[in-house]
C-alpha positions in Angstrom: 139.6 2.2 97.4 136.3 3.1 100.0 138.5 2.7 103.0 141.3 4.3 101.3 138.7 7.5 100.4 137.3 7.3 104.1 141.2 7.5 105.7 141.8 10.6 103.1 138.5 12.1 104.0 139.3 11.5 108.0 142.9 12.7 107.4 141.2 15.8 105.4 139.0 16.8 108.4 141.4 16.5 111.3 143.7 18.9 109.3 140.8 21.6 109.1 140.0 21.1 112.6 143.5 21.4 113.5 144.1 24.6 111.3 140.5 26.5 113.0 142.0 25.7 116.4 145.7 27.2 115.4 143.8 30.5 114.3 141.6 30.1 117.0 144.7 30.3 119.3 146.5 32.8 117.5 143.1 35.2 117.0 142.3 34.3 121.1 146.0 36.4 122.0 146.1 38.8 119.6 142.6 39.7 121.3 143.5 39.8 124.3 146.9 41.8 123.5 144.4 44.1 121.8 142.1 44.5 124.8 144.9 45.8 127.1 146.2 48.0 124.9 142.6 50.0 124.3 141.9 49.7 127.7 145.0 51.4 128.9 143.8 54.4 126.8 139.9 54.4 127.1 138.4 57.1 129.3 137.2 55.7 132.6 134.9 57.9 133.3 132.6 56.0 130.6 132.7 52.5 132.6 129.0 53.6 134.4 126.1 51.3 135.3 123.1 51.9 133.4 122.2 51.2 129.6 125.3 53.8 128.1 127.8 51.3 129.7 126.1 48.6 127.5 126.7 50.3 124.8 129.8 51.4 125.8 131.0 47.9 126.2 129.9 46.4 123.1 131.7 49.1 121.3 134.9 48.1 122.9 134.5 44.6 122.3 133.6 45.4 118.7 137.2 48.1 118.6 139.3 45.3 120.2 138.1 42.9 117.5 139.1 45.0 114.6 142.1 45.9 116.5 143.1 42.1 116.4 142.1 41.2 113.3 144.4 44.7 112.5 147.3 43.2 114.4 146.8 39.6 112.5 147.0 41.8 108.7 150.4 43.4 110.1 152.2 39.6 111.2 150.3 37.9 108.2 153.4 38.9 105.6 156.0 38.4 108.4 154.3 34.9 109.6 154.4 33.6 106.1 157.9 34.5 104.9 159.1 33.1 108.1 157.0 30.2 107.6 158.1 29.6 103.9 161.6 29.4 105.2 161.4 27.0 108.2 159.6 24.9 106.0 162.3 24.6 103.6 165.1 24.1 106.6 163.0 21.5 108.4 160.8 20.2 105.8 160.2 16.8 107.5 160.3 17.7 111.1 157.3 16.3 113.4 156.8 19.2 115.4 156.1 21.6 112.4 153.6 19.3 110.4 151.1 22.0 111.5 152.6 24.4 109.9 151.7 24.2 105.8 150.4 26.2 102.9 146.7 25.4 103.6 146.9 27.2 107.2 148.6 30.0 105.7 146.2 30.1 102.5 143.4 30.0 105.3 145.0 32.8 107.5 145.1 35.1 104.2 141.8 34.6 103.2 140.4 34.9 107.3 142.1 38.1 107.7 141.1 39.2 104.7 137.4 38.3 105.8 137.4 39.4 108.7 138.9 43.1 107.7 135.9 43.5 105.2 133.6 42.6 108.1 134.9 45.0 110.6 135.4 47.7 107.7 132.0 47.5 106.6 130.1 46.4 109.5 131.2 46.1 113.0 132.6 50.0 112.8 129.9 51.4 111.0 127.9 49.6 113.6 129.5 50.7 116.8 129.8 54.3 116.0 126.1 54.2 115.1 124.9 52.1 118.2 127.1 54.8 120.4 125.6 57.9 119.0 122.2 56.2 118.5 119.1 57.7 121.0 116.2 55.3 119.2 113.3 56.7 117.5 111.1 59.3 118.6 107.7 57.7 119.9 109.6 54.1 120.7 110.2 53.5 124.3 114.0 53.8 125.2 116.4 51.7 125.7 118.8 48.9 123.6 116.4 47.7 121.8 115.1 50.8 120.4 119.1 51.7 119.9 119.8 48.5 118.3 116.9 49.3 116.1 118.1 53.0 115.0 121.6 51.5 114.4 120.3 48.7 112.1 118.4 51.0 110.1 120.9 53.6 109.7 123.1 50.7 108.4 121.2 49.9 105.9 120.9 53.7 104.5 124.6 53.9 104.4 124.9 50.5 102.7 122.4 51.8 99.9 124.1 55.0 99.8 127.9 53.1 99.3 126.5 50.9 97.0 124.7 53.6 94.9 128.3 55.4 94.7 129.6 52.4 93.5 127.3 51.4 91.0 127.5 54.9 89.5 131.3 54.9 89.6 131.7 51.4 88.1 129.3 52.0 85.7 130.8 55.6 84.6 134.2 54.0 84.4 133.7 50.9 82.4 129.6 50.7 80.6 130.2 47.8 78.8 127.4 45.0 78.9 129.4 42.5 80.5 130.8 45.2 83.3 127.4 46.1 84.2 125.8 42.8 84.5 128.9 42.0 87.2 127.3 44.7 89.0 124.4 42.9 90.1 126.7 39.9 91.5 127.1 41.5 94.7 129.8 38.6 96.1 131.7 37.9 93.6 131.8 41.9 92.2 130.8 44.4 94.6 132.4 44.1 97.8 135.9 42.6 95.9 135.9 45.9 94.3 134.7 48.3 96.8 137.1 46.7 99.1 139.8 47.2 96.5 139.3 51.1 96.5 139.4 50.8 100.3 143.1 49.2 99.4 144.0 51.8 97.3 143.2 54.2 99.4 145.5 52.9 102.7 147.9 52.7 100.0 147.9 56.5 99.6 147.4 56.9 103.1 150.6 54.7 103.5 152.2 57.1 100.7 151.5 59.7 102.3 152.3 59.1 106.2 155.3 56.2 105.8 158.0 59.3 104.2 156.6 61.8 107.0 157.2 58.9 109.9 160.6 57.7 108.2 161.5 61.5 108.9 160.2 61.5 112.4 161.5 58.8 113.3 164.8 60.3 114.2 163.3 62.7 116.3 160.9 60.0 118.2 163.7 57.8 119.3 165.8 61.0 119.7 162.6 61.9 122.6 163.0 58.4 123.7 167.0 57.9 124.2 169.5 60.1 125.9 171.4 62.3 123.5 175.2 63.1 123.8 176.7 65.7 125.5 178.4 68.0 122.9 179.0 71.5 123.6 176.6 71.4 126.1 177.0 72.2 130.0 173.9 70.3 131.8 174.5 72.3 135.5 174.1 75.4 133.8 170.8 74.5 131.9 169.5 72.7 134.8 170.6 76.1 137.1 168.8 78.2 134.7 165.8 75.9 134.8 165.5 75.5 138.7 165.0 79.5 138.4 162.8 79.3 136.1 160.6 76.8 138.1 161.0 79.0 141.5 160.1 82.1 139.6 156.8 80.6 138.4 156.4 78.8 142.0 156.3 82.9 143.6 153.7 83.8 140.8 151.6 81.2 141.8 152.0 81.6 145.9 152.6 85.1 145.6 148.9 86.1 144.0 150.4 87.7 141.2 147.8 85.8 138.6 144.2 87.2 139.7 143.2 86.3 136.0 142.4 82.8 135.3 143.6 82.6 132.1 147.3 83.9 133.3 146.9 81.8 136.3 146.7 78.6 133.5 149.5 79.7 131.4 152.0 80.2 133.9 150.8 76.3 135.5 151.6 75.2 132.2 155.0 76.9 132.1 155.6 75.6 135.6 155.0 72.0 134.3 156.9 72.5 131.5 159.7 73.7 133.3 159.5 70.8 135.9 159.5 68.2 132.7 162.4 69.9 131.3 164.2 69.8 134.7 163.2 66.2 134.9 164.8 65.1 131.3 168.1 67.4 132.1 168.3 65.2 135.3 168.1 62.2 132.9 170.4 63.0 130.9 172.8 64.1 133.9 172.8 60.7 135.9 172.6 58.4 132.4 175.7 56.5 132.2 178.4 57.5 129.1 178.1 54.2 127.3 173.6 54.7 127.5 175.1 58.7 125.8 178.0 57.9 123.9 176.9 54.8 122.3 173.5 54.0 122.1 172.1 57.0 120.9 174.8 56.9 117.8 173.8 53.2 117.2 170.0 53.7 117.2 170.4 56.5 115.1 172.9 54.5 112.6 170.4 52.2 112.6 167.3 54.5 111.7 169.3 55.8 109.1 170.5 52.4 107.6 166.9 51.3 107.3 165.6 54.3 105.8 167.8 54.0 103.3 167.5 50.5 102.4 164.4 51.1 102.0 164.7 53.8 99.2 167.5 51.5 98.0 165.0 48.8 97.3 162.3 51.0 96.1 165.0 51.8 93.7 165.9 48.9 92.8 162.0 47.6 92.1 161.7 50.4 89.5 163.9 49.4 87.5 163.1 45.1 87.5 159.1 47.2 87.0 160.6 48.6 83.9 162.4 45.3 82.5 160.7 42.4 83.4 157.0 41.9 84.1 157.0 39.6 86.1 157.8 42.5 88.7 154.2 43.3 88.8 152.6 42.4 92.2 149.3 41.0 90.4 150.1 37.8 88.0 153.7 37.6 89.4 154.9 33.8 89.6 156.7 33.9 92.8 157.2 30.4 95.4 153.6 28.9 95.0 153.6 26.6 97.1 154.3 27.4 100.9 157.9 25.8 101.5 159.0 25.0 97.5 161.7 27.6 97.1 163.2 30.7 99.0 163.2 34.2 98.2 166.3 35.3 99.8 169.9 34.5 98.7 171.0 34.4 102.6 168.3 32.3 103.9 167.1 33.3 107.5 169.7 36.2 107.3 167.6 38.1 104.6 163.9 36.8 105.6 165.1 38.2 109.7 165.8 41.7 107.4 163.1 41.8 105.3 160.7 41.2 108.2 162.6 43.9 110.4 161.8 46.5 107.3 158.2 45.2 106.8 158.0 46.1 111.3 159.6 49.3 110.3 157.8 50.7 107.9 154.8 49.7 109.9 155.8 51.9 112.9 156.8 54.8 110.8 153.3 54.8 108.6 152.0 55.2 112.3 154.3 58.0 113.6 153.9 59.6 110.3 149.3 59.4 110.4 149.7 61.2 114.2 152.1 63.4 112.6 149.9 65.0 109.9 147.7 67.6 111.2 144.5 66.9 110.2 145.2 63.4 112.0 146.8 64.5 114.9 143.8 64.8 116.6 142.7 61.5 116.6 146.3 60.7 118.7 145.1 58.9 121.8 146.0 59.7 125.6 146.2 57.4 128.1 142.8 57.2 130.3 141.2 59.9 128.4 139.7 58.6 125.0 136.5 58.9 124.4 135.0 55.7 122.6 134.5 57.9 119.4 137.6 58.5 119.3 139.0 54.9 119.7 136.4 54.2 116.9 138.0 56.4 114.6 142.1 55.2 115.6 140.8 51.7 115.1 139.5 52.2 111.6 142.4 54.1 110.7 144.5 51.2 111.8 143.3 49.1 109.9 143.2 50.4 107.1 146.8 51.3 107.6 147.6 47.6 108.0 145.5 46.2 105.6 147.3 48.0 102.9 150.7 47.0 104.6 151.3 43.4 102.7 150.3 45.3 99.3 152.4 48.1 99.6 155.4 46.1 101.0 155.0 44.0 97.6 154.3 46.8 95.5 157.3 48.6 96.4 159.5 45.6 96.0 160.3 45.2 100.1 159.2 41.9 99.7 158.8 39.4 96.8 156.5 37.0 98.9 153.1 36.7 96.9 149.9 38.0 97.8 147.4 35.3 98.4 144.3 34.8 99.0 141.8 38.0 97.9 145.0 40.5 98.3 146.3 39.5 95.1 143.2 40.1 93.7 142.8 43.8 94.0 142.9 45.5 90.2 144.7 48.5 90.3 147.8 45.9 90.9 148.3 45.1 87.7 148.2 48.7 86.3 152.1 49.3 85.6 151.6 52.9 85.3 150.1 52.8 88.9 152.7 50.8 90.1 155.2 52.7 88.9 154.4 56.2 89.9 153.8 54.6 93.2 157.3 53.3 93.4 158.3 57.3 92.0 156.5 58.9 94.4 157.8 56.8 97.5 161.2 57.2 96.8 161.4 61.1 95.9 159.3 62.2 98.8 161.2 59.8 101.3 165.1 61.0 99.8 163.2 64.6 100.1 161.8 64.4 103.9 165.2 62.9 104.8 167.5 65.3 103.4 165.3 68.3 104.6 165.3 66.8 108.2 169.5 66.0 108.5 170.3 69.2 106.8 167.9 71.4 109.0 169.3 69.4 112.2 172.9 69.7 110.8 172.7 73.3 110.1 170.7 74.6 113.7 173.3 72.1 115.7 176.0 74.4 113.6 174.6 77.8 114.3 174.4 76.6 118.0 178.0 75.5 118.3 179.3 79.0 116.9 176.6 80.9 119.1 174.3 81.9 116.0 171.4 80.8 117.9 171.3 83.9 119.8 170.4 85.8 116.9 166.8 83.8 116.6 166.1 85.2 119.7 166.7 82.3 122.0 169.5 82.0 124.8 168.9 78.5 125.8 169.7 75.3 123.9 167.0 73.5 121.9 166.5 71.0 124.6 165.4 73.6 127.0 162.5 75.5 126.9 162.1 78.5 125.6 161.4 82.4 127.5 158.0 81.8 127.2 157.7 78.0 128.4 157.7 76.3 125.2 159.9 73.5 123.9 162.3 74.1 121.1 162.6 70.5 119.2 164.7 69.9 116.1 
């Protein structure tokens, strides 16, 4: 018996070590990818060999760690879904013994832990450390800046703790609730992260419908559109004349005022950009123009419509079945014990693609909003402060993605770890209202998008677009140098 217990302990120890190694390797890959992504956008002028350079490097490493955690949160649900199907298809395969329920649950717990760490510790530290200068009267240096940062973090923690304590006391002032307020680890942090998750889901509710409608315009800019009722040679000729006219104004000294010179240079750059786009459309093959673009648009329309249909079906399930609630539902239980899809791997693949599509759409919608558009990163010209803001935003969105996918019924895979402990997930009215708002807003955005695009194309086809003080197609710059977009 003792030998059997020793053997079991050794097996459990080796299994835990193996799981930690796998988690470390996965996170290392995500960290390397995140580092290259951030350095691609980071302003090169910030790379100096002084005290500020050290502070920037520390902030860069913390931002990279946060972005890697965000990527892990995005991949968490797809990885769990595909792992469940793999274990069902190959239950006794030697080469996938490392893939088990313990590893999946551990990944969920680690992502939740690191999300809290990044959101409440690392990112505030990076921001305050970047903005700190040291207290007056102390010797300047890294130690003085660290001291100021730590003091600011303590004050911020006390402020947030007081706000959450007062809010919790106002919501529920029962004796049991008041006693739980003093439990920092079991109540305060989970409650605070639950509030952050709710705000992230509300932000996704705002960004995702906008992003779903914006995806058509984004893909339209990346792909070559079909040439319908358009003369590309004439458009290239008009743009060439405008380019030559603007170039003569710059060379002829007609712009003595600096502001006028900058405007002409901006218009000239827009003309060159539009000319290159028109030339690319002209050189594109017939297959690329007439097949790829319509196929991608149809796929986007199918994916968006499928999302709305799944959300509508989930609303009906919520009204008739209590197990459809994202909290307290009974799913597969042990990983690899039951399949969630009628079509097996095909259904799992479609669900994973839909989850990634929603995440990409939410990011596009986030940067399309007026208030958050200022955070849009630029290649080799993004300050560390703006990078910190982007990392925090992406972390909030990615952490709320599994919760939103389960709340909307996009997936039936249960939330594991601390993700399923959020209090508001058990509120029927919040969940139903969330689904209704998403379905209605997404439908309205799509209807408005397609009706406006079809209306403008019809006006252009019959020549009535000239009544809008524009005699050039929508893909060419207007007389003031700005590009018209649908």
